[in-house]
Each structure stands twice: as C-alpha cells, then as structure tokens.
C-alpha positions in Angstrom: 51.2 140.0 107.3 48.7 138.0 105.9 48.4 137.2 102.0 45.4 137.1 99.9 45.1 134.1 97.9 44.1 133.4 94.5 40.8 131.5 96.3 39.7 133.5 98.6 41.4 132.6 102.0 44.1 134.5 104.0 46.6 133.2 105.0 49.6 134.5 107.7 52.7 134.8 106.4 55.0 135.0 109.1 57.6 137.7 109.4 61.4 136.9 109.0 63.4 138.0 111.3 67.5 136.7 111.3 69.3 136.3 114.9 71.6 139.2 115.6 73.6 139.7 118.9 73.6 142.8 120.9 76.7 144.3 118.7 74.4 143.8 116.1 76.2 140.7 113.9 74.1 138.2 112.6 75.8 135.1 112.1 73.4 133.9 109.7 73.0 136.9 107.1 76.7 136.8 107.6 76.9 133.3 106.7 74.4 133.3 103.7 76.0 136.8 102.3 79.4 134.3 101.9 78.2 132.0 100.0 77.6 131.8 96.2 74.3 132.6 95.1 72.7 129.9 94.3 73.2 128.3 97.1 72.3 131.0 99.3 69.1 131.3 96.8 68.6 127.7 98.3 68.0 128.3 101.5 66.1 131.4 101.6 64.2 130.2 99.2 63.6 127.2 101.6 63.2 129.8 105.0 61.0 132.0 102.3 58.4 129.0 101.7 58.6 127.7 105.7 57.5 131.5 106.4 54.3 131.0 104.6 53.3 127.3 104.3 55.0 126.4 107.9 55.2 122.9 108.5 53.1 122.5 105.3 56.2 123.8 102.8 57.3 121.2 100.2 60.8 121.6 102.1 62.6 118.9 104.2 62.6 119.9 108.2 62.8 118.1 110.8 61.7 119.2 115.2 65.5 119.2 116.5 65.6 116.1 118.9 65.7 117.5 123.5 65.7 121.2 121.9 62.3 121.7 120.8 60.4 124.0 119.5 63.7 124.5 117.8 64.0 122.9 114.1 66.1 122.3 111.1 65.8 123.1 108.3 67.8 121.2 105.6 68.8 122.3 102.2 71.7 120.5 100.4 74.4 120.1 102.9 73.5 122.9 104.6 71.2 123.3 108.0 69.2 126.3 109.7 68.2 126.2 112.7 65.0 128.4 113.1 61.9 128.5 116.4 58.9 130.3 115.4 57.9 133.3 118.7 55.3 135.6 118.8 54.4 134.6 115.2 57.8 135.4 114.6 59.9 133.0 112.3 63.5 133.2 113.8 66.6 132.4 112.4 68.9 131.2 114.7 71.5 130.3 113.2 72.8 128.6 109.4 76.1 126.0 109.2 76.9 123.0 107.6 76.0 119.8 107.7 79.6 118.6 109.1 79.6 120.8 111.7 75.8 120.0 113.1 76.2 119.2 116.4 78.1 122.6 117.3 75.6 124.3 115.1 72.9 122.9 117.0 74.5 124.4 120.8 75.1 127.2 119.5 71.3 127.8 118.0 69.4 126.1 121.6 71.4 129.7 123.7 70.2 131.8 121.2 66.6 130.3 120.9 66.8 131.2 124.7 67.9 135.0 123.8 64.6 135.1 121.7 62.9 133.6 124.3 63.7 136.3 126.7 66.1 133.9 129.1 
C-alpha cells in the first residue's frame, strides 16, 4: 500500500498481518482484545507507526539478539515481537515484559513458520 504525503512524496506503508495458527487462532489479536482499550490502542498505535515509518518510527523498538530479523516493539510494560517478510509486517506474538524470554522463544518459532520453514 502506498500513501501520498502533502509534500508530494510517495511512501510505502507495509501491510499489517497478525500471525495465526493453522487452526485460525491468533494470539496477538486475542491478547490485544483482552487488554483494557487504552493499552490495546497504544500497542496498535506503535504497530501502525512502524508500518508507516519502519525503523525511523518515533517508538521504542530493538532487534532481538540471536533472532534477527525479529525485533520487539516496547509499549509500556508490553512487548510486541515482529518481523518484516516479503514487504509484510508480521506481528508474531504480544506479551507482558515479565514473560519476555518465553515470548521470544514462541515468536522465534512463529517466525520460522512465516518464513516457510
């Protein structure tokens, strides 16, 4: 998807896709749906900002050491684990900071599924 800015420049806005199992279950969407509206809106705002601005987005994000090209977007006490593959922005997993190590392992397995392996 492209967007036209008011200064005449076209930018590529990455399409957003939430990982889902073969049974159709999506942990990221279920997690977002269970949060208070304010928290969910803040996380979605950061995800949408990355879709539009990528690594120049005014959000807190960092690559995951040993799991590249996966990265995390930090929104308060929440972490969204993501990857860009074939110009699609994939949200692999979302969780609380306290569950970070387990969530990274889960997201890494999902990243392999997205990459076809």
